[in-house]
N, C-alpha and C positions, 0 to 999 in steps of 0.2 A: 255090550252089543258088538257083534263082529261085522266088520265092513269088508267089502270085496271090490277089487278093481277088475273089470272085465273088458275083453276085447272081442268084438263081433265082426264077422266079414259079411258084408251086404251082397245082394244079388249082383250088383254092378262091380264087384270085387274091391270096393272101397272098405276101409276099416273105420270102426266107430269104437271109442273108448268111453267108459263111464264107471260110476261107482254105485253100489247098492248094498243093502243088507240081505237081500233075497235074490239070488242070481236067477233061479228058475222063474220067479214071478216077472222079473225085469225082461228076461228073454221072451216070455209070453207076451208082454206088453209091446216089445219091439216088433214081434211077428203078427200083431193084431188080434191075438187071442183074448187079451184083456184090455180094458181102457187104459190109456196112457201111452207111454213110449215117446221117444224123441221124434221131433219133426223131421230130422235128417233121415231116420230109418223108415219112416212111413212110405216114402216113395221108392224105397230100395229093398223091399221085401222079396223073398224071405231072407232073414239073417241067420247066421249060424255061429255058435260060440267058438272062438279061436283059442281063448285062454282066460284063466281067472287066477287071481292072487288074493289071499286073505291078508288083511292088514290089522294091526293092533287097535287102531281107532280111526275115526273119521278124518282126522287131520292127516294121518299117515296115508290114508287112501287118496285124499285130495292132492297131496304132494306127488304121489306116484302117478296119478292120472295126469297131472300137469306135465310131469317129466315125459310121459309117453306121448302126449299130444304135441310136445315140442320136438320129439325125435323124428328122424327120417323114417319113411314108410317101412323100409327093410329092417330097421332096428326095433320097431314096436313090439312084435311078438317076443323077442328075446328079453326085453325089459321086464316082462311079467315073470320070466323064469330065473332072473338073476338072484343069486344068493345074497343075503345081507341087506336087501332093499327095505326090510321092515323095521330097521333100527329107527328109533324115534329121533 
């Protein structure tokens, strides 16, 4: 199974990072098209996808998500684009 780390920009210009196996489904959930979605994004709709990164497994996706969440706001989009981040 492939795991993805994604970053969305909310209507209030804040950023939300998460992991999923289906980016399109998760984006629909965040925007209210499907049941589910994060409590954080429910009051900040619509959200738009800023970036996505495929990871080798769930563990790698969780590590990258944690790294992005710890980063400063300006650095977050760049962390998804870094080369070599997928090493186990």
